[in-house]
C-alpha positions as CSV (number, residue, x, y, z in Angstrom):
1,M,-102.2,-116.4,-76.7
2,S,-104.3,-118.0,-74.0
3,Y,-106.9,-116.1,-72.0
4,N,-105.9,-115.0,-68.5
5,M,-107.5,-117.7,-66.4
6,T,-107.3,-115.7,-63.2
7,N,-110.3,-113.9,-64.6
8,V,-112.3,-117.1,-64.8
9,L,-114.5,-118.2,-61.9
10,G,-115.1,-121.9,-61.2
11,I,-118.4,-123.1,-59.6
12,L,-118.7,-126.8,-58.5
13,F,-121.9,-128.5,-57.4
14,A,-121.0,-130.9,-54.6
15,N,-124.3,-132.8,-54.3
16,T,-125.6,-133.1,-57.8
17,H,-126.5,-136.7,-58.9
18,E,-125.7,-138.2,-55.5
19,G,-129.0,-139.9,-55.5
20,S,-127.7,-142.3,-58.2
21,V,-125.2,-143.8,-55.7
22,P,-127.2,-143.8,-52.4
23,E,-124.9,-146.3,-50.9
24,L,-121.8,-144.1,-51.2
25,S,-123.5,-140.8,-50.6
26,A,-125.7,-141.7,-47.5
27,K,-123.3,-139.8,-45.3
28,R,-121.3,-137.7,-47.8
29,T,-121.6,-135.6,-50.9
30,M,-121.0,-136.8,-54.4
31,A,-117.9,-134.5,-54.3
32,S,-116.4,-136.3,-51.3
33,I,-116.9,-140.0,-52.5
34,P,-113.5,-141.7,-52.3
35,F,-112.0,-142.8,-55.6
36,G,-108.9,-144.5,-57.0
37,G,-107.1,-145.4,-53.8
38,R,-106.3,-141.9,-52.6
39,F,-108.6,-139.3,-54.2
40,R,-112.1,-137.8,-53.7
41,M,-114.3,-137.1,-56.7
42,V,-113.9,-133.3,-56.2
43,D,-110.1,-133.6,-56.6
44,F,-110.4,-134.1,-60.3
45,L,-112.3,-130.9,-61.1
46,L,-110.4,-128.8,-58.5
47,S,-107.1,-130.0,-59.8
48,G,-108.1,-129.2,-63.4
49,M,-109.0,-125.7,-62.4
50,S,-105.9,-125.2,-60.4
51,N,-103.7,-126.5,-63.2
52,S,-105.3,-124.1,-65.6
53,G,-104.5,-121.1,-63.4
54,M,-108.0,-120.5,-62.0
55,S,-107.6,-118.8,-58.6
56,K,-111.3,-118.3,-57.6
57,V,-113.4,-121.4,-57.1
58,G,-116.7,-121.8,-55.2
59,I,-118.2,-125.2,-54.1
60,I,-122.0,-125.1,-53.6
61,T,-123.0,-127.7,-51.0
62,R,-126.4,-128.9,-50.0
63,T,-126.4,-131.7,-47.4
64,N,-124.0,-134.2,-45.7
65,Y,-121.0,-131.9,-46.4
66,Q,-119.0,-132.5,-43.2
67,S,-116.7,-135.0,-45.0
68,L,-116.2,-132.5,-47.8
69,L,-115.2,-129.8,-45.2
70,D,-112.8,-132.1,-43.6
71,H,-111.2,-133.1,-47.0
72,I,-111.0,-129.5,-48.4
73,G,-109.5,-127.9,-45.2
74,S,-107.6,-124.8,-46.2
75,A,-107.5,-125.8,-49.9
76,R,-103.7,-125.7,-49.7
77,P,-103.1,-128.9,-51.8
78,W,-104.8,-127.2,-54.8
79,D,-103.0,-123.9,-54.2
80,L,-106.3,-122.2,-53.4
81,A,-105.5,-121.1,-49.9
82,R,-105.5,-117.4,-50.8
83,N,-106.4,-114.1,-49.2
84,D,-107.7,-112.8,-52.5
85,G,-110.1,-115.4,-54.1
86,G,-109.1,-119.0,-53.4
87,L,-111.6,-121.7,-52.5
88,T,-115.0,-120.8,-51.0
89,L,-117.5,-123.2,-49.6
90,L,-120.9,-121.8,-50.4
91,T,-124.1,-122.0,-48.3
92,P,-126.6,-124.8,-49.1
93,Y,-129.6,-122.6,-48.5
94,G,-131.8,-121.2,-51.2
95,R,-134.4,-118.5,-51.1
96,N,-137.3,-120.3,-52.7
97,N,-138.0,-123.4,-50.8
98,Q,-139.8,-122.4,-47.6
99,D,-140.2,-125.9,-46.3
100,T,-136.5,-126.9,-46.0
101,G,-134.6,-123.8,-47.0
102,L,-132.5,-126.0,-49.4
103,F,-132.2,-125.1,-53.1
104,K,-134.4,-127.0,-55.6
105,G,-132.0,-127.0,-58.6
106,K,-128.9,-125.5,-60.0
107,L,-130.5,-122.2,-60.9
108,D,-131.8,-121.8,-57.4
109,A,-128.4,-122.8,-56.0
110,L,-126.7,-120.1,-58.1
111,Y,-129.3,-117.6,-57.1
112,S,-128.5,-118.1,-53.5
113,C,-124.8,-117.2,-54.1
114,L,-125.2,-114.4,-56.7
115,S,-123.5,-111.9,-54.4
116,Y,-120.4,-114.1,-54.3
117,I,-120.4,-114.5,-58.1
118,R,-120.7,-110.7,-58.6
119,H,-118.0,-110.0,-55.9
120,T,-115.4,-112.2,-57.7
121,D,-115.6,-109.8,-60.7
122,C,-114.6,-112.5,-63.2
123,E,-115.5,-112.1,-66.8
124,Y,-116.2,-115.8,-67.4
125,T,-117.6,-118.7,-65.3
126,V,-117.1,-122.4,-65.6
127,L,-119.8,-124.6,-64.0
128,S,-119.4,-128.3,-63.3
129,D,-120.8,-131.2,-61.4
130,C,-118.6,-133.5,-59.4
131,D,-119.8,-136.9,-60.8
132,L,-117.0,-137.1,-63.4
133,V,-113.6,-138.8,-63.2
134,I,-111.8,-136.5,-65.7
135,N,-108.7,-134.3,-66.1
136,P,-109.8,-131.4,-68.4
137,D,-107.7,-128.6,-69.7
138,F,-109.9,-125.6,-68.8
139,T,-107.5,-123.2,-70.5
140,H,-108.2,-124.8,-73.9
141,L,-111.9,-125.0,-73.1
142,V,-112.1,-121.2,-72.4
143,D,-110.0,-120.3,-75.4
144,E,-112.2,-122.4,-77.7
145,H,-115.3,-120.9,-76.2
146,I,-114.1,-117.3,-76.8
147,A,-112.9,-118.1,-80.3
148,S,-116.3,-119.7,-81.2
149,G,-118.3,-116.7,-80.2
150,A,-120.9,-119.0,-78.5
151,D,-123.1,-117.8,-75.6
152,I,-122.6,-121.1,-73.8
153,T,-120.1,-123.9,-74.5
154,A,-121.0,-127.3,-73.2
155,V,-118.4,-130.1,-72.8
156,C,-119.6,-133.3,-74.4
157,H,-118.5,-136.7,-75.7
158,T,-119.8,-138.5,-78.7
159,A,-119.7,-142.3,-78.5
160,E,-121.9,-145.4,-78.4
161,Y,-123.9,-145.5,-75.2
162,T,-126.3,-148.0,-73.6
163,E,-129.8,-147.1,-72.5
164,E,-128.7,-147.1,-68.8
165,E,-125.9,-144.6,-69.5
166,T,-128.3,-142.1,-71.1
167,R,-131.2,-142.7,-68.7
168,E,-130.3,-139.7,-66.5
169,A,-128.3,-137.6,-68.9
170,A,-128.8,-134.9,-71.5
171,C,-127.9,-135.7,-75.1
172,F,-127.4,-133.1,-77.8
173,R,-128.3,-132.9,-81.5
174,V,-125.5,-130.8,-82.9
175,E,-125.6,-129.0,-86.3
176,N,-122.6,-127.0,-87.5
177,G,-121.1,-126.9,-84.0
178,R,-124.3,-125.6,-82.4
179,V,-126.8,-127.4,-80.2
180,T,-130.2,-127.5,-81.9
181,K,-132.0,-130.0,-79.7
182,V,-131.6,-131.4,-76.2
183,A,-133.1,-134.7,-75.0
184,I,-133.1,-135.2,-71.2
185,D,-133.5,-138.4,-69.2
186,R,-134.4,-140.5,-72.3
187,A,-133.0,-144.0,-72.4
188,M,-131.6,-144.1,-75.9
189,A,-129.0,-146.7,-77.0
190,G,-126.7,-145.9,-79.8
191,E,-124.3,-143.1,-80.9
192,R,-125.1,-140.1,-78.9
193,T,-123.5,-136.7,-78.0
194,M,-123.7,-136.8,-74.2
195,D,-123.6,-133.6,-72.1
196,L,-120.8,-133.9,-69.4
197,N,-122.3,-131.1,-67.3
198,I,-119.4,-128.8,-67.7
199,Y,-120.2,-125.3,-69.1
200,V,-118.4,-122.0,-69.7
201,M,-120.1,-118.7,-70.4
202,K,-119.7,-115.0,-69.6
203,T,-120.5,-114.3,-66.0
204,S,-122.8,-111.5,-67.0
205,L,-124.9,-113.9,-69.0
206,L,-125.0,-116.4,-66.1
207,I,-126.3,-113.7,-63.7
208,S,-128.9,-112.6,-66.2
209,L,-130.2,-116.1,-66.8
210,V,-130.4,-116.9,-63.1
211,D,-132.1,-113.7,-62.2
212,D,-134.7,-114.0,-65.0
213,L,-135.5,-117.7,-64.7
214,V,-135.6,-118.0,-60.9
215,S,-138.1,-115.1,-60.9
216,L,-140.3,-117.2,-63.1
217,G,-140.1,-120.2,-60.8
218,K,-137.6,-122.2,-62.9
219,Y,-134.7,-124.0,-61.3
220,S,-133.3,-126.6,-63.8
221,F,-130.2,-125.6,-65.8
222,S,-130.6,-128.5,-68.2
223,R,-134.3,-128.0,-68.9
224,D,-134.8,-124.3,-68.5
225,V,-131.5,-123.1,-70.1
226,L,-130.1,-125.8,-72.4
227,Q,-133.3,-127.3,-73.6
228,E,-135.7,-124.3,-73.6
229,K,-133.2,-121.8,-74.9
230,C,-131.2,-123.7,-77.4
231,G,-133.0,-121.9,-80.2
232,E,-132.5,-118.5,-78.6
233,L,-128.9,-118.8,-77.4
234,N,-125.9,-119.9,-79.3
235,I,-124.9,-123.1,-77.4
236,G,-121.7,-124.5,-78.7
237,V,-120.0,-127.8,-77.9
238,Y,-116.5,-128.8,-76.9
239,E,-115.8,-132.4,-77.7
240,F,-113.7,-134.0,-74.9
241,N,-111.9,-137.1,-76.2
242,G,-109.6,-137.9,-73.2
243,F,-110.2,-140.5,-70.5
244,Y,-113.3,-139.9,-68.4
245,R,-115.9,-141.9,-66.5
246,R,-119.3,-140.7,-65.2
247,I,-120.5,-142.1,-61.9
248,C,-124.2,-142.9,-62.4
249,D,-124.7,-146.0,-60.1
250,L,-122.6,-148.4,-58.0
251,E,-121.7,-150.5,-61.0
252,S,-120.3,-147.5,-62.9
253,Y,-118.3,-146.5,-59.8
254,Y,-116.8,-150.0,-59.6
255,E,-116.1,-150.1,-63.3
256,A,-114.5,-146.6,-63.2
257,N,-112.1,-147.7,-60.4
258,M,-111.2,-150.9,-62.2
259,A,-110.5,-149.0,-65.4
260,L,-107.5,-147.4,-63.6
261,L,-105.8,-150.8,-63.4
262,C,-105.2,-150.4,-67.1
263,H,-101.9,-148.4,-67.2
264,D,-103.0,-146.5,-70.3
265,N,-106.1,-145.2,-68.6
266,L,-104.3,-144.3,-65.4
267,S,-101.5,-142.4,-67.3
268,K,-104.2,-140.4,-69.2
269,L,-106.0,-139.4,-66.0
270,V,-103.0,-138.9,-63.6
271,N,-99.9,-137.4,-65.3
272,S,-97.1,-135.0,-64.6
273,E,-98.5,-132.4,-67.0
274,R,-101.8,-132.0,-65.2
275,P,-101.3,-133.7,-61.8
276,I,-104.3,-134.6,-59.5
277,Y,-103.9,-133.1,-56.0
278,T,-105.5,-134.3,-52.9
279,K,-105.4,-134.1,-49.1
280,D,-102.3,-135.8,-47.8
281,R,-102.7,-138.2,-44.8
282,A,-98.9,-138.5,-44.3
283,D,-98.9,-142.3,-44.0
284,A,-95.8,-144.4,-44.1
285,P,-95.1,-146.3,-47.3
286,A,-97.0,-149.6,-47.8
287,K,-95.5,-152.7,-46.1
288,Y,-95.4,-156.1,-47.7
289,G,-94.9,-159.3,-45.8
290,F,-92.5,-162.1,-46.9
291,D,-95.4,-164.3,-48.0
292,S,-97.4,-161.5,-49.6
293,S,-98.3,-161.4,-53.3
294,V,-99.6,-158.4,-55.2
295,S,-100.5,-158.2,-58.9
296,N,-102.2,-155.6,-61.1
297,S,-103.4,-153.5,-58.2
298,L,-103.2,-149.9,-56.8
299,I,-101.9,-149.9,-53.2
300,A,-102.0,-146.6,-51.3
301,N,-99.6,-145.5,-48.5
302,G,-100.1,-147.0,-45.1
303,C,-101.3,-150.4,-46.3
304,V,-100.0,-153.6,-44.6
305,I,-100.1,-156.6,-47.0
306,E,-99.4,-160.0,-45.7
307,G,-101.8,-162.0,-48.0
308,V,-102.6,-162.0,-51.7
309,V,-104.0,-159.0,-53.6
310,E,-105.1,-159.3,-57.3
311,N,-106.7,-156.8,-59.6
312,S,-107.8,-154.6,-56.7
313,I,-107.6,-151.0,-55.3
314,L,-106.6,-150.5,-51.7
315,F,-107.0,-147.1,-50.1
316,R,-104.8,-145.8,-47.3
317,G,-104.3,-147.9,-44.2
318,V,-105.9,-151.1,-45.4
319,K,-104.6,-154.3,-43.7
320,V,-104.6,-157.7,-45.4
321,E,-103.7,-160.4,-42.9
322,K,-101.8,-163.7,-43.6
323,G,-103.7,-166.2,-45.7
324,A,-106.2,-163.6,-46.9
325,V,-106.9,-163.4,-50.6
326,I,-108.4,-160.2,-52.2
327,K,-109.5,-160.2,-55.8
328,N,-111.3,-157.7,-58.0
329,S,-112.3,-155.5,-55.0
330,I,-112.2,-151.9,-53.8
331,L,-111.2,-151.6,-50.1
332,M,-111.5,-148.1,-48.7
333,Q,-109.5,-146.5,-46.0
334,D,-108.6,-148.5,-42.9
335,T,-110.4,-151.7,-44.0
336,V,-109.1,-154.8,-42.3
337,V,-109.4,-158.3,-43.9
338,G,-108.7,-161.1,-41.4
339,R,-106.6,-164.2,-41.7
340,D,-107.6,-166.8,-44.3
341,S,-110.5,-164.8,-45.5
342,R,-111.5,-164.7,-49.2
343,V,-112.8,-161.5,-50.7
344,S,-113.8,-160.9,-54.3
345,N,-115.9,-158.4,-56.3
346,I,-116.8,-156.2,-53.3
347,I,-116.6,-152.6,-52.2
348,T,-116.0,-151.8,-48.6
349,D,-116.4,-148.3,-47.2
350,K,-114.1,-146.8,-44.6
351,N,-113.2,-148.7,-41.4
352,V,-114.8,-152.0,-42.4
353,T,-113.6,-155.1,-40.6
354,I,-113.9,-158.6,-42.2
355,G,-113.1,-161.3,-39.6
356,D,-111.0,-164.4,-39.9
357,G,-111.9,-167.3,-42.2
358,L,-114.8,-165.6,-44.0
359,T,-115.7,-165.7,-47.7
360,V,-117.3,-162.6,-49.1
361,S,-117.9,-162.5,-52.8
362,S,-120.2,-161.4,-55.6
363,S,-120.7,-162.1,-59.3
364,E,-118.4,-160.2,-61.7
365,N,-119.4,-156.6,-62.4
366,C,-122.1,-156.7,-59.8
367,P,-120.2,-155.8,-56.6
368,I,-121.5,-156.1,-53.0
369,Y,-121.2,-152.9,-51.0
370,I,-120.3,-153.0,-47.2
371,A,-121.2,-149.8,-45.4
372,K,-118.8,-147.7,-43.4
373,G,-117.8,-149.0,-40.0
374,R,-119.4,-152.5,-40.5
375,T,-117.9,-155.6,-38.9
376,L,-118.5,-159.0,-40.4
């Protein structure tokens, strides 16, 4: 019998790792970066928690969180608009940085909202960053954690990784299901067990760790908890073998979006058993002109296609005028591509306008980014 998930608190970190994609996070959090034609990054973790029956979720913000506030709204799409619990956006201010008032690390961020964590009165807490495109079953994760008897269970994935993929990640050495060594920010190619930055533990343990470590001037969860205490605490692992992508730079963001053009990947991520919820803009269905041609692409509602679109992802409200050709590109909300323009291997942010008769292209797997509101 599964554990009662209403007694599990979810904590999401909205800004973590946003420095790895400065182009996309200059005016928004990592959590609110658009993805996959209609989603934001936060939608995947929020939906996973909602689908698992978790009814109390806190999102810790830091800076640039206006777009996140606009996207979350009342949290109704995730069934988290509730009088008791529901979704709470937590203050970005810590108690230990006198210069800016902003928290220094995850432990400091958690310290600033300990009163909220205590008030929820949940037995277990799930912590997660928002840099993952993933659809986890948190019910199974919590059940496995309880059955294992571990103090902390970390979600991980074992595979062949490049040096770039492990450069800003934590990798585990695991013996008999227990983490015995943690390497952080080491560029190591080969088979590695990579930490996906999703953890479950008893809330009482979390509070104790935060209280003790912050009082000693320590702020990093990876270094000061996972690495320093792996010999003291029983840190177990939960191997995730479904579809996921970690956004660690602009190229990985591009590749993760393009991966959804494979039907097998898309069906693993977005399915009827564990749907992904998001804010609805209530656009009309996409419109296709008589001379339009679309192949192997994701087209969101509100698009008007009068040209050619191949191997691309178009967000809501994108307009492709007659004679325009779009290939291998990601066009965010309300982008306009003018007549007879040629676009390939680019990422446009929201409200970009590409004029008539232009050619904008880049080499394969090295996309050009065009900032929000730009006109070419």
